[in-house]
TORFI-581210 format. One record per residue (C-alpha): residue number from 1; residue in one letter; y, z, x. Coordinates in steps of 0.001 Angstrom, whole numbers, plus 524288, in hexadecimal, padded with zeros to 5 digits. Example, Ala and Ser with C-alpha at 12.3 -4.5 7.8 and 13.67 -1.06 7.14 Angstrom:
{1,"A",{7EE6C,81E78,8300C}}
{2,"S",{7FBDC,81BE4,83566}}
***
This chain:
{1,"M",{74ECB,8B6FE,69640}}
{2,"K",{75ACC,8B076,69A88}}
{3,"K",{75DD8,8AE9E,68BF5}}
{4,"F",{75AC7,8BC03,6887C}}
{5,"F",{76290,8C170,69490}}
{6,"G",{76D20,8B728,693BD}}
{7,"S",{778F9,8BFDB,691A7}}
{8,"S",{77E6C,8CA7B,699F7}}
{9,"G",{77F95,8D404,68E16}}
{10,"I",{77131,8D2B0,68A4A}}
{11,"S",{76DC4,8D3BB,69898}}
{12,"I",{774CA,8E116,698EB}}
{13,"L",{76EFE,8E5B0,68C55}}
{14,"W",{7614B,8E2B9,69244}}
{15,"L",{7648E,8EAC2,69D6E}}
{16,"I",{76800,8F629,6948D}}
{17,"A",{75C56,8F54A,68D27}}
{18,"I",{7536A,8F502,69961}}
{19,"G",{75A69,90113,69DCB}}
{20,"L",{757F8,907DF,69276}}
{21,"I",{74A89,904DE,691F7}}
{22,"F",{74846,9090F,69F81}}
{23,"D",{75009,9162C,69C1C}}
{24,"K",{747F1,92148,6996A}}
{25,"E",{74F11,926B5,68D88}}
{26,"Y",{74DED,918AB,686E2}}
{27,"S",{74189,91375,68B49}}
{28,"S",{73983,916EE,67EA2}}
{29,"T",{733C8,90C12,676DE}}
{30,"P",{73CE0,90C41,66A5F}}
{31,"Y",{74849,90C67,67355}}
{32,"I",{74325,900C0,6796F}}
{33,"G",{7405A,8F935,66CE1}}
{34,"L",{74D05,8FBDD,6671C}}
{35,"T",{75415,8F7FE,673C9}}
{36,"L",{74C9D,8EA4E,67449}}
{37,"I",{74F35,8E7BA,66639}}
{38,"G",{75CF0,8EB15,667FC}}
{39,"F",{75C76,8E298,673BD}}
{40,"L",{7568F,8D7BE,66B52}}
{41,"L",{75FB3,8D972,66096}}
{42,"L",{76BD3,8D877,66AC8}}
{43,"R",{765C0,8CD3D,670E1}}
{44,"G",{765AC,8C566,663CC}}
{45,"Y",{7739C,8C9F8,660C7}}
{46,"L",{77886,8C574,66DB8}}
{47,"G",{770C1,8B8E2,66CFD}}
{48,"I",{77720,8B53F,65FFE}}
{49,"K",{7836C,8B930,66526}}
{50,"A",{7809F,8B11D,67246}}
{51,"R",{77E74,8A501,66951}}
{52,"K",{789C3,8A701,6614F}}
{53,"S",{791F7,8A7AD,66D4F}}
{54,"Q",{78BD5,89B77,672F7}}
{55,"K",{78E47,893AE,6668A}}
{56,"E",{79C8F,898A2,66600}}
{57,"L",{79CFE,8951F,67486}}
{58,"F",{7972F,886D4,67247}}
{59,"E",{7A08B,8849D,665E6}}
{60,"L",{7AC4D,8894E,66F9E}}
{61,"K",{7A6CA,880CE,679EB}}
{62,"N",{7A5F8,8743F,66FA2}}
{63,"K",{7B3C0,877FA,66BA4}}
{64,"Y",{7BA02,877ED,679E3}}
{65,"E",{7B298,86C13,67D65}}
{66,"E",{7B88C,86563,6708D}}
{67,"M",{7C55E,86A30,674DA}}
{68,"L",{7C3B6,86634,68361}}
{69,"K",{7BE13,85880,680D3}}
{70,"P",{7CC4C,851D3,67F91}}
{71,"D",{7CFFC,858F0,68D10}}
{72,"S",{7C4BB,8538A,693CC}}
{73,"D",{7C68D,84627,68FF5}}
{74,"A",{7D50E,84784,693ED}}
{75,"L",{7CF99,84D2C,6A11F}}
{76,"E",{7C6D1,842C6,6A320}}
{77,"K",{7D199,8384D,6A000}}
{78,"L",{7DA19,840BC,6A992}}
{79,"K",{7CE61,83F38,6B437}}
{80,"G",{7CE46,830AB,6B239}}
{81,"D",{7DD41,82F15,6B427}}
{82,"Q",{7DD0D,8386F,6BEF0}}
{83,"K",{7D201,82F28,6C4A2}}
{84,"E",{7DA96,82341,6C27B}}
{85,"V",{7E5FF,8284F,6C81B}}
{86,"S",{7DE80,82C6C,6D41B}}
{87,"D",{7D884,81F1E,6D5E1}}
{88,"S",{7E64C,8196B,6D3C2}}
{89,"I",{7EBA1,82315,6DDAB}}
{90,"Q",{7E111,81E72,6E714}}
{91,"N",{7E442,81095,6E50C}}
{92,"L",{7F195,812F5,6E775}}
{93,"E",{7EED5,81A75,6F465}}
{94,"D",{7E665,80D92,6F872}}
{95,"D",{7F1EE,80526,6F49A}}
{96,"K",{7FB09,80D82,6FBED}}
{97,"Q",{7F245,80D0F,707CA}}
{98,"K",{7F107,7FE98,70797}}
{99,"I",{80155,7FD74,705BA}}
{100,"I",{80179,8066F,7117D}}
{101,"D",{7F829,7FDE0,7194D}}
{102,"E",{7FF08,7F113,71542}}
{103,"I",{80D04,7F6E1,71961}}
{104,"T",{80757,7FB8A,72793}}
{105,"E",{801E5,7ECF5,72956}}
{106,"L",{80E90,7E7AF,724BF}}
{107,"N",{815A0,7F064,72E53}}
{108,"N",{80CEA,7EC8E,73971}}
{109,"K",{810E4,7DE72,73602}}
{110,"L",{81E6E,7E093,734F9}}
{111,"S",{81FCE,7E908,73FD3}}
{112,"P",{82166,7DDC2,74A56}}
{113,"L",{82C20,7D72A,7404F}}
{114,"I",{83321,7E4FC,73F45}}
{115,"E",{83300,7E5AE,74E92}}
{116,"L",{83943,7D822,74E52}}
{117,"D",{8446B,7DD5A,7448A}}
{118,"N",{84690,7E9B9,74D43}}
{119,"L",{846BB,7E005,758E7}}
{120,"D",{850AC,7D92B,753A8}}
{121,"I",{85891,7E4E3,74EFB}}
{122,"A",{855DB,7EAF7,75D12}}
{123,"I",{85B49,7DE38,7649C}}
{124,"S",{86731,7DE79,75BF0}}
{125,"N",{86957,7EBF8,75E8E}}
{126,"L",{866AC,7E9A1,76CC4}}
{127,"K",{87067,7DEC6,76E5A}}
{128,"T",{879E3,7E7E9,7684A}}
{129,"K",{876AC,7F2B0,7712E}}
{130,"N",{87688,7E916,77CD0}}
{131,"N",{88477,7E4EF,77967}}
{132,"K",{88890,7F2EE,778B1}}
{133,"L",{8819F,7F561,784F7}}
{134,"A",{887C0,7EA67,78C62}}
{135,"E",{89506,7EF59,787CA}}
{136,"T",{891B6,7FD5D,78C24}}
{137,"K",{88C75,7F7E8,7998F}}
{138,"R",{89944,7F0A4,79AF9}}
{139,"E",{8A06E,7FDC2,79793}}
{140,"L",{898C8,805A8,7A100}}
{141,"K",{89AC8,7FBD8,7AB6A}}
{142,"I",{8A86A,7FC25,7AA90}}
{143,"E",{8A82B,80AE0,7A9C5}}
{144,"K",{89FD3,80A13,7B631}}
{145,"N",{8A8A5,801DB,7BD5B}}
{146,"R",{8B3C8,80AB6,7B8D6}}
{147,"L",{8AC74,817A1,7BD3D}}
{148,"I",{8A95C,810F3,7CA95}}
{149,"E",{8B6FF,80DBD,7CD4D}}
{150,"E",{8BB19,81BB8,7C919}}
{151,"I",{8B0B4,82101,7D265}}
{152,"E",{8B658,8188E,7DD11}}
{153,"R",{8C3FF,81C70,7D9A3}}
{154,"K",{8C037,82AB2,7DAA2}}
{155,"K",{8B99A,8282C,7E6D8}}
{156,"N",{8C568,822A8,7ECEA}}
{157,"E",{8CE18,82CF9,7E77A}}
{158,"L",{8C4EA,836FF,7EE10}}
{159,"G",{8C5FB,82EAB,7F9CF}}
{160,"D",{8D471,82E19,7F918}}
{161,"F",{8D525,83CB7,7F731}}
{162,"K",{8CC84,83FA4,8025F}}
{163,"R",{8D564,835CE,80B66}}
{164,"D",{8E1E0,83DF8,804CB}}
{165,"E",{8DCB2,84A3B,80B0F}}
{166,"R",{8DA5D,843B3,8185E}}
{167,"N",{8E6CB,83D0F,8181D}}
{168,"I",{8F016,846EE,81244}}
{169,"L",{8F930,84781,81DF3}}
{170,"V",{8FABA,838BD,81C38}}
{171,"L",{8FDBC,83A5C,80CDC}}
{172,"E",{90848,8438C,80FCC}}
{173,"N",{910AE,838C0,81742}}
{174,"V",{90E53,82FAF,80C85}}
{175,"K",{91C99,82FDE,80773}}
{176,"D",{92134,82CAD,814D1}}
{177,"L",{9187A,821F3,815F9}}
{178,"Q",{91CB9,81C5D,80956}}
{179,"A",{92AC3,81D52,80CD2}}
{180,"A",{927C9,8164E,8191D}}
{181,"L",{920C8,80C7F,812C2}}
{182,"E",{92B80,80A1F,807DE}}
{183,"K",{934A0,807AB,813CA}}
{184,"L",{92C7C,7FDEC,81A1E}}
{185,"Q",{9290D,7F722,80CDB}}
{186,"K",{937B5,7F5BE,80B23}}
{187,"K",{93A3F,7F1A7,818EB}}
{188,"E",{92F6B,7E72D,81641}}
{189,"D",{93594,7E338,809B3}}
{190,"N",{94186,7DFE1,810E1}}
{191,"Q",{93BBF,7D8E2,81CC7}}
{192,"K",{93448,7D0C8,81198}}
{193,"K",{94084,7CDCE,80AE8}}
{194,"R",{946E9,7C955,8174A}}
{195,"L",{93B94,7C275,81B4C}}
{196,"K",{93BFB,7BA71,80E4E}}
{197,"K",{949AF,7B7B6,81052}}
{198,"I",{94649,7B2D1,81E8A}}
{199,"K",{93AD0,7AB24,819E2}}
{200,"D",{94336,7A477,80D9D}}
{201,"Y",{94DD1,7A1E9,81770}}
{202,"Y",{94411,79C45,8219D}}
{203,"D",{93D1E,793EA,8169A}}
{204,"A",{94A62,78E26,812CD}}
{205,"V",{94D6D,78B0C,82025}}
{206,"K",{9407C,7853F,82217}}
{207,"Y",{941E7,77D88,815F0}}
{208,"A",{94E7C,77900,819CA}}
{209,"I",{94A86,774AC,82757}}
{210,"D",{93F1B,76E2D,822A5}}
{211,"N",{945F6,7665D,8191D}}
{212,"Y",{954F8,76568,81CE2}}
{213,"F",{95558,766E1,82B9D}}
{214,"I",{95FB8,75D10,8317B}}
{215,"F",{96804,75DBE,83D7F}}
{216,"V",{9748C,76585,83C1A}}
{217,"P",{9805D,75FEF,84201}}
{218,"E",{98BA8,7675C,8472A}}
{219,"P",{99626,76B7D,83C40}}
{220,"F",{9A437,76780,83BC9}}
{221,"N",{9AFF0,76D4D,83499}}
{222,"V",{9B662,768FA,828C4}}
{223,"K",{9C281,77012,822B1}}
{224,"L",{9C1FA,773C6,81460}}
{225,"D",{9CB27,77CB9,80E7A}}
{226,"K",{9C4F3,77D1A,80113}}
{227,"E",{9B9DF,78729,80478}}
{228,"K",{9BEA1,78F7F,7F8DF}}
{229,"E",{9BCB2,785B6,7EF43}}
{230,"I",{9ADB5,78511,7F25D}}
{231,"N",{9ABEC,791B2,7EC89}}
{232,"K",{9B2F7,78CF1,7E016}}
{233,"M",{9A744,78363,7DE9E}}
{234,"I",{99C37,78D55,7DE7A}}
{235,"P",{995BD,78D21,7D14D}}
{236,"Q",{999AE,7984A,7C8E0}}
{237,"V",{9900D,79746,7BF05}}
{238,"T",{98205,79D42,7C1F7}}
{239,"L",{97768,79818,7B8D8}}
{240,"H",{96DE9,7A16C,7B399}}
{241,"L",{960E9,79F87,7B9AA}}
{242,"H",{95417,7A4E7,7B49D}}
{243,"H",{95034,7AC4C,7C19C}}
{244,"M",{95AF9,7B4C9,7BC47}}
{245,"E",{95300,7B9C4,7B1C0}}
{246,"V",{948EF,7BFB4,7B91C}}
{247,"K",{94AD2,7CB83,7C2E6}}
{248,"E",{940E7,7C6B2,7CE86}}
{249,"L",{945B6,7B851,7CE79}}
{250,"N",{9544D,7BBE7,7CD31}}
{251,"K",{95151,7C481,7D918}}
{252,"A",{94AE2,7BA70,7E067}}
{253,"F",{954B5,7B000,7DD9D}}
{254,"K",{95FC1,7B7EA,7E1BA}}
{255,"E",{9583C,7BA18,7EF3A}}
{256,"N",{9565F,7AB77,7F0C8}}
{257,"Y",{96494,7A96C,7EDA5}}
{258,"K",{968F0,7B3A3,7F70A}}
{259,"Q",{96179,7AADE,801CB}}
{260,"I",{967B1,79FA7,7FCDC}}
{261,"D",{97522,7A5C4,7FEEA}}
{262,"Q",{970CC,7AA0C,80B87}}
{263,"T",{96C80,79C7B,8101F}}
{264,"L",{97B2A,79704,80AD3}}
{265,"N",{981CE,7A0BC,8123E}}
{266,"K",{97B25,79E9A,81E48}}
{267,"V",{97E17,79001,81DE9}}
{268,"S",{98CA1,7928D,8195F}}
{269,"D",{98F51,79978,82625}}
{270,"R",{98BDC,78E03,82E25}}
{271,"Y",{996F5,786E4,8293B}}
{272,"S",{9A3D6,78915,830A6}}
{273,"T",{9ACE1,77F14,82A0B}}
{274,"K",{9B20B,77F4F,81CB6}}
{275,"T",{9AE47,77171,8190F}}
{276,"N",{99F21,77544,81D57}}
{277,"K",{99FAF,780DF,8157C}}
{278,"M",{9A544,77B3F,809C9}}
{279,"V",{99AE5,77078,80943}}
{280,"Y",{990C0,77B7E,80AAC}}
{281,"D",{995D0,7840A,7FED3}}
{282,"L",{99600,77794,7F666}}
{283,"M",{98850,7748A,7FA50}}
{284,"V",{98437,782C2,7F700}}
{285,"I",{98BFD,782F6,7E945}}
{286,"A",{985F9,77696,7E5C7}}
{287,"L",{977BB,77ADE,7EB31}}
{288,"K",{9788D,78798,7E3B5}}
{289,"S",{97D26,77FC9,7D74A}}
{290,"E",{971F0,77669,7D8B7}}
{291,"L",{968CE,78220,7D9DB}}
{292,"Q",{96D58,788EF,7CE47}}
{293,"N",{96BD5,77BF2,7C64E}}
{294,"I",{95E62,779D7,7CB46}}
{295,"L",{95ADE,78883,7C831}}
{296,"Y",{960C2,7874F,7BA1B}}
{297,"D",{958A5,779E1,7B701}}
{298,"L",{94B85,78062,7BBE7}}
{299,"K",{940F6,78015,7B31F}}
{300,"Y",{931CF,78278,7B211}}
{301,"N",{92AA2,778C7,7B997}}
{302,"K",{93751,773A5,7BF74}}
{303,"L",{93575,77A74,7CC54}}
{304,"E",{9329F,76FD1,7D51A}}
{305,"K",{93D1C,76667,7CF5A}}
{306,"A",{947FE,771C1,7D1F2}}
{307,"I",{942A1,7730E,7E001}}
{308,"E",{9444A,764C1,7E10B}}
{309,"N",{952C7,766AD,7DB81}}
{310,"I",{95603,76FBB,7E5BF}}
{311,"K",{9504C,765F6,7F066}}
{312,"A",{95847,75BBB,7EAA8}}
{313,"V",{964DD,762EC,7EA15}}
{314,"T",{96322,76870,7F7E2}}
{315,"N",{9603D,75AC2,7FCFB}}
{316,"K",{96E0B,755B4,7F5BA}}
{317,"Y",{975A2,75EC7,7FB90}}
{318,"I",{97087,75CF2,808CE}}
{319,"N",{97483,74E6B,8079F}}
{320,"I",{980FC,7519A,801C8}}
{321,"A",{9850B,75B78,80C94}}
{322,"S",{97F19,751DB,81749}}
{323,"E",{987DA,746B2,81238}}
{324,"G",{99385,74E92,810A8}}
{325,"N",{9932D,755C6,81D29}}
{326,"Q",{98953,752F5,8283E}}
{327,"T",{98CEA,75E1B,830AB}}
{328,"I",{98781,767D2,82675}}
{329,"A",{97B91,76019,8214F}}
{330,"G",{97182,765DE,82B13}}
{331,"T",{97682,77445,8279D}}
{332,"M",{976A1,7700A,8193C}}
{333,"A",{96987,76AEC,81962}}
{334,"Q",{96428,777D0,81FA2}}
{335,"F",{96A65,78084,8163F}}
{336,"I",{966DC,778A5,80A95}}
{337,"G",{958F8,777DB,80FB8}}
{338,"V",{9592D,7869E,80FF2}}
{339,"L",{95FC1,78849,80326}}
{340,"E",{95673,77D8D,7FC84}}
{341,"Y",{94C3B,787A3,7FEF8}}
{342,"Q",{95291,792B0,7F8FF}}
{343,"F",{95759,78A9E,7ED96}}
{344,"I",{948A6,78701,7EA5E}}
{345,"N",{94569,79596,7EB97}}
{346,"A",{94F92,797DB,7E0AE}}
{347,"V",{94A0C,78DE9,7D7E4}}
{348,"K",{93CDF,793A7,7DA4F}}
{349,"I",{9419B,7A121,7D772}}
{350,"E",{947E4,79C69,7CA35}}
{351,"Y",{93BC3,7943D,7C659}}
{352,"N",{93425,7A1BE,7C744}}
{353,"Y",{93B5B,7A4D2,7BA25}}
{354,"Y",{935BB,798D4,7B431}}
{355,"I",{9286C,79BDC,7B862}}
{356,"K",{9299E,7A96E,7B2E8}}
{357,"Q",{92EAA,7A1F4,7A642}}
{358,"E",{922E1,79A08,7A63D}}
{359,"Q",{91982,7A4A2,7A807}}
{360,"I",{91F6F,7AB39,79DA2}}
{361,"K",{91F58,79F6A,79493}}
{362,"Q",{91018,79CCF,7986C}}
{363,"E",{90D6A,7AA29,795C0}}
{364,"Q",{913A3,7A8C7,78806}}
{365,"I",{90CA9,79BEF,78660}}
{366,"A",{8FF3F,7A2DC,78A9C}}
{367,"L",{9020F,7ADF0,781B2}}
{368,"R",{904C9,7A4A1,77654}}
{369,"Q",{8F8B1,79D41,779C4}}
{370,"K",{8F06A,7A918,77BB4}}
{371,"L",{8F572,7ADCD,76E7A}}
{372,"R",{8F134,7A15F,767FB}}
{373,"E",{8E498,7A188,76EA8}}
{374,"E",{8E24C,7AF11,76A84}}
{375,"A",{8E671,7AC67,75B73}}
{376,"E",{8DCE5,79FD5,75C33}}
{377,"E",{8D1FD,7A917,7624E}}
{378,"R",{8D48A,7B2D6,7582A}}
{379,"R",{8D47B,7A8C0,74DAA}}
{380,"L",{8C740,7A349,75310}}
{381,"L",{8C1C1,7B203,75452}}
{382,"K",{8C6D2,7B3B9,7463F}}
{383,"L",{8BF44,7A82E,7413D}}
{384,"E",{8B3A0,7AB13,74897}}
{385,"K",{8B43A,7B90A,743C2}}
{386,"E",{8B58C,7B40C,7357C}}
{387,"R",{8A9E2,7ABA9,737D2}}
{388,"I",{8A156,7B6B6,73E1E}}
{389,"E",{8A54B,7BFBD,732A3}}
{390,"R",{8A0A0,7B5EB,72979}}
{391,"E",{8947A,7B45D,73101}}
{392,"E",{89332,7C384,730AE}}
{393,"E",{894A9,7C445,721DB}}
{394,"K",{889BE,7B938,71F71}}
{395,"F",{88074,7C0BD,727EC}}
{396,"K",{882F1,7CD42,720F8}}
{397,"Q",{88172,7C719,713F3}}
{398,"E",{87554,7C07F,7185E}}
{399,"I",{87046,7CE5A,71D37}}
{400,"E",{8735D,7D39E,7107F}}
{401,"R",{86CC6,7C994,70903}}
{402,"T",{86014,7C94C,7110F}}
{403,"Q",{85F62,7D813,70FBE}}
{404,"E",{86021,7D751,700A0}}
{405,"I",{854FE,7CD82,700FE}}
{406,"L",{84D60,7D633,7098C}}
{407,"Q",{84ED5,7E124,700EF}}
{408,"N",{848EA,7D929,6F4FB}}
{409,"S",{83EAB,7D2EA,6FC8A}}
{410,"Q",{83051,7D6B7,6FAC0}}
{411,"N",{82A41,7CC0B,70470}}
{412,"N",{8277D,7D1F7,711FF}}
{413,"E",{82990,7C66A,71929}}
{414,"E",{834A6,7C2E4,7128E}}
{415,"I",{83A8B,7D0A4,71582}}
{416,"Q",{836D2,7CFB4,724AB}}
{417,"N",{83E56,7C27F,724DB}}
{418,"L",{849F0,7C7B7,71E5B}}
{419,"K",{84AA9,7D311,72844}}
{420,"M",{849A1,7C8FC,732AE}}
{421,"R",{854D4,7C276,72BF0}}
{422,"I",{85DB4,7CE2E,72AAC}}
{423,"L",{85B65,7D165,739A5}}
{424,"E",{85F51,7C3DD,73C7B}}
{425,"L",{86B83,7C388,73470}}
{426,"Q",{86F73,7D177,73A62}}
{427,"G",{86E25,7CCCE,74751}}
{428,"Q",{876D1,7C011,7446F}}
{429,"L",{88087,7CA67,73D51}}
{430,"S",{8802B,7D2AA,74A41}}
{431,"N",{8849D,7C607,75312}}
{432,"V",{88ED9,7C36A,747F6}}
{433,"T",{89420,7D159,748CE}}
{434,"I",{89456,7D101,7583D}}
{435,"K",{89D47,7C45D,757A4}}
{436,"K",{8A617,7CA59,74DD3}}
{437,"D",{8A7DD,7D663,75613}}
{438,"E",{8AAAB,7CCF5,76250}}
{439,"I",{8B4C2,7C590,75ACB}}
{440,"T",{8BB25,7D24E,755DF}}
{441,"S",{8BA9D,7D6B3,7641A}}
{442,"L",{8C226,7C975,767B0}}
{443,"Q",{8CC51,7CA8D,75CEF}}
{444,"N",{8D147,7D7F1,7623C}}
{445,"G",{8DB7F,7D0D2,769AB}}
{446,"K",{8D7C2,7D45D,77816}}
{447,"A",{8C7D0,7D15D,7785F}}
{448,"G",{8C4F3,7C539,77E05}}
{449,"N",{8BD33,7BC5F,7887E}}
{450,"I",{8C26D,7BA67,796CE}}
{451,"Y",{8BD7B,7ADA5,79CE7}}
{452,"I",{8BCF4,7A9C8,7AA51}}
{453,"I",{8BB8A,79B76,7AB6F}}
{454,"S",{8BC40,7908E,7B696}}
{455,"N",{8BBC7,781AE,7B7E7}}
{456,"L",{8B6BF,77DCA,7C471}}
{457,"G",{8B91E,76F1C,7C11C}}
{458,"S",{8C6E0,770A4,7BC93}}
{459,"F",{8CC4C,77C73,7C526}}
{460,"G",{8C324,77ED4,7CFBB}}
{461,"D",{8BB94,78B17,7D364}}
{462,"K",{8C772,793B1,7D5FD}}
{463,"M",{8CE45,79348,7C8F9}}
{464,"F",{8CAF2,79B3C,7BC8D}}
{465,"K",{8CFA1,79CD7,7AF51}}
{466,"I",{8D015,7AA8A,7A8DE}}
{467,"G",{8D356,7AB9B,79B97}}
{468,"M",{8D0EB,7B2A5,78EC7}}
{469,"T",{8CB3C,7AF65,78116}}
{470,"R",{8C8A9,7B5D1,774A0}}
{471,"R",{8BED8,7ABA9,7704E}}
{472,"L",{8B19B,7B132,76B35}}
{473,"D",{8ABD1,7A6E9,77433}}
{474,"P",{8B42E,7A6D3,7802B}}
{475,"Q",{8ACBF,799F2,7852D}}
{476,"E",{8B50C,79273,77A1A}}
{477,"R",{8C0C5,79579,78147}}
{478,"V",{8BB0A,790D1,78E89}}
{479,"N",{8B5D5,78459,787B3}}
{480,"E",{8C509,782B7,78293}}
{481,"L",{8CABE,78411,78F65}}
{482,"G",{8C0CD,77A22,79612}}
{483,"S",{8C1B6,77093,78B1F}}
{484,"A",{8CBF8,7661C,78E9E}}
{485,"S",{8D4C5,76CF9,797C2}}
{486,"V",{8CC07,76BFF,7A32E}}
{487,"P",{8C1FC,7618A,7A729}}
{488,"F",{8B69F,76B49,7A851}}
{489,"K",{8B21E,7769C,7A0D5}}
{490,"F",{8B5D3,784F3,7A610}}
{491,"D",{8A9F5,78DE5,7AB32}}
{492,"V",{8A954,79C07,7A61C}}
{493,"H",{8A870,7A719,7B016}}
{494,"S",{8AACA,7B27A,7A6D6}}
{495,"F",{8AD0F,7B5CC,7990E}}
{496,"I",{8B2E9,7C419,798BC}}
{497,"F",{8B340,7CA2A,78B9C}}
{498,"S",{8BD04,7D546,78A00}}
{499,"E",{8C2BC,7DDC1,78092}}
{500,"N",{8CF82,7DD37,78691}}
{501,"A",{8CE50,7CE41,78B68}}
{502,"V",{8DE11,7CC8B,78BE8}}
{503,"E",{8DF23,7D83F,796C4}}
{504,"L",{8D229,7D2E5,79E21}}
{505,"E",{8D8D7,7C5A4,79E7D}}
{506,"K",{8E5E9,7CAAB,7A2AA}}
{507,"T",{8DF81,7D2B0,7AD8A}}
{508,"L",{8D7EA,7C6EE,7B289}}
{509,"H",{8E401,7BEA9,7B297}}
{510,"K",{8EB04,7CA01,7B9E0}}
{511,"R",{8E1CB,7CB2A,7C497}}
{512,"L",{8E196,7BCCE,7C729}}
{513,"N",{8F02C,7B9C5,7C4D6}}
{514,"D",{8F232,7B704,7D3B2}}
{515,"K",{8E875,7AC13,7D115}}
{516,"R",{8ED54,7A517,7C5CF}}
{517,"V",{8EDBD,796C8,7C5A7}}
{518,"N",{8F9E7,795C4,7BD65}}
{519,"K",{902F2,7A00E,7C0B0}}
{520,"V",{90DC5,79B9C,7B5B6}}
{521,"N",{90486,797B2,7AA8E}}
{522,"L",{8FD8B,7A3FE,7A818}}
{523,"R",{8F643,79D0F,79CFA}}
{524,"K",{8EE11,79566,7A807}}
{525,"E",{8E49B,7A0A1,7AA1B}}
{526,"F",{8DEB0,79A47,7B68C}}
{527,"F",{8DD0A,7A2C3,7C347}}
{528,"Y",{8D84F,79F83,7D125}}
{529,"S",{8CC8C,7A671,7D50B}}
{530,"T",{8BEA1,7A6A5,7D7E5}}
{531,"V",{8B22B,7A9DC,7D060}}
{532,"D",{8AE62,7B636,7D8A7}}
{533,"E",{8BC78,7BB81,7D79F}}
{534,"L",{8BCF8,7B94D,7C8BF}}
{535,"E",{8AEDD,7BF59,7C688}}
{536,"E",{8B2ED,7CB40,7CF21}}
{537,"L",{8BF9D,7CC24,7C67B}}
{538,"V",{8B700,7CB98,7B927}}
{539,"N",{8AD6D,7D54D,7BD61}}
{540,"E",{8B86B,7E015,7C195}}
{541,"L",{8BEFD,7DDC7,7B33E}}
{542,"D",{8B258,7DCA0,7AB6D}}
{543,"P",{8A57B,7E090,7B2D5}}
{544,"T",{89D7D,7DC83,7A6E6}}
{545,"A",{8A2DE,7CDBD,7A770}}
{546,"V",{89A50,7C2EC,7AB1E}}
{547,"F",{89F74,7B9A7,7B412}}
{548,"N",{89A05,7ABE6,7B7ED}}
{549,"K",{89E2E,7A6B0,7C5C2}}
{550,"T",{89787,799CD,7C449}}
{551,"M",{8A13E,78E0A,7C261}}
{552,"L",{89737,785AE,7BAAF}}
{553,"A",{8A21D,779C2,7B957}}
{554,"E",{896EA,77135,7B2E0}}
{555,"E",{89FD3,7664A,7AF51}}
{556,"Y",{8A75B,76565,7BC9E}}
{557,"N",{89ABC,76623,7C3C5}}
{558,"Q",{894E3,75B13,7BBA2}}
{559,"T",{8A138,7525C,7BD36}}
{560,"T",{8A198,754D3,7CB86}}
{561,"S",{892B8,750D7,7CC34}}
{562,"V",{89397,744D8,7C493}}
{563,"S",{898C8,737EB,7CAA6}}
{564,"A",{8A100,72CED,7C578}}
{565,"D",{89495,72464,7C5D2}}
{566,"E",{88D2A,72C16,7BC3F}}
{567,"Y",{8970A,72A4A,7B1C8}}
{568,"G",{89692,71BEB,7B4C0}}
{569,"I",{8A56E,71B2B,7B890}}
{570,"E",{8A72B,70FDF,7C31A}}
{571,"D",{8B4E4,70EFE,7C325}}
{572,"E",{8BF3D,7186E,7BE20}}
{573,"D",{8C888,70D42,7BB09}}
{574,"D",{8C072,708B5,7B09C}}
{575,"F",{8C0F2,715A7,7A9DA}}
{576,"D",{8C9F8,71589,79E67}}
{577,"D",{8CECF,72136,797BC}}
{578,"E",{8D186,71AB0,78BC3}}
{579,"N",{8C36C,71780,78929}}
{580,"V",{8BFD6,725AE,789A4}}
{581,"Y",{8C006,72B5C,77C20}}
***
């Protein structure tokens, strides 16, 4: 039945036929028979038609299968290739994961080394920052001190202002008080001048009494009509003396010479006879000539000799006057004694010129010496800078060479070693660069180091040397000073670096000028002072400077603690310098 009713069209026909059979109009036997025959014929036709269509469909299927067979093989091949590609991708994913795991493991192993590299870099950066912080701290400290001083000054000004409000009535009379003060000062100055003259005269009289006091007999008169001829004998030529070139010295010399004339006039009034007065006038002429000659011949370092010449001249004329006329011997001795004191003052005033000239000479020598030292220091700094620049270039080349090797290296251990080497070279290069900057700073002409040193064994504990050097290592200069000129090494109390060391040295010397050991030769930079005083002065000028108060004096202390027996010296006479090499 299934085969019979297989198609939808036949099923429809069957339904129509059944409908006709059950229809009353067509429900007769002939009609039913014809209908069945028609159905049978139709079914046969349809079966033939279906078989033909099935055959055509089968042929068409075979045709299309033949046509699609190559594409199926290609599709199968593509599926195989796709599977291989998928397998390769999976393998690559597995390799990728393995590499990621290995990289993670290497990172875990390298992390301590990387931290070490970063630590070196951080240390270098911290050192640089520390230097900057130290400089900033120093500047802030200076600024703090300046602000404190400014605040104190403002407080004082405010206090002064308040006091001014309370004392406004007193301030209105300031001009009157100043005028009265000026009058008193003038009066005081006049009294001081008078007192000085009296003191000088007193010293001269005392000097004469102490050295030349003898009994003065009564004078007797001797007539002489040639008094006018004495004036003709007075020297008309005045030699040029050096005090005339200096205003202050010339003023002092004239004042002293005025006192000499006053002394001469006072003694001259005592003679009542022409003979005695003539002898006196001749003595005055001779003494003035002698004084002029002694002053003219005066030289530096000849002060004591000039004073001895003054004393010799006065003694000579006292003897001449005493032998010629005993009646005036006592008076002559007294007045020459006073005159000798004033003549010595004249010599000292003239000698001040030579002291000034010697100071100028020593300053010029000191300047030339300083220029030579600066030239030598610049030469040494230049050589040192050239040497450091060569080192700097070597480090740069070595860093470049190591970086090239690092770029081409595949070995992890070698790479790590090369990185460590580069960090080490960079640290050394940084140190060289810092030294180069220091030298450049020292070459600017003003930067340098102030040194404060002492030598207990040579000069005691109250004498210090304060100088300046542009040496990169100031200790080298100190070692030079203590090499052969003194028996013991110097102790360093402070090294003060300054961008303007010249001005700082000048300030220190100016503050201690009254305590100079040698006030003529300014090259001798020694000063009387104490450790506490110098420490206070240094802290005032540079609060960041380090000051060492201890006088080690190792060699001196060792020398004083060692006895002669420890050296095996029994008799100093047996010691021969010629046997020492």
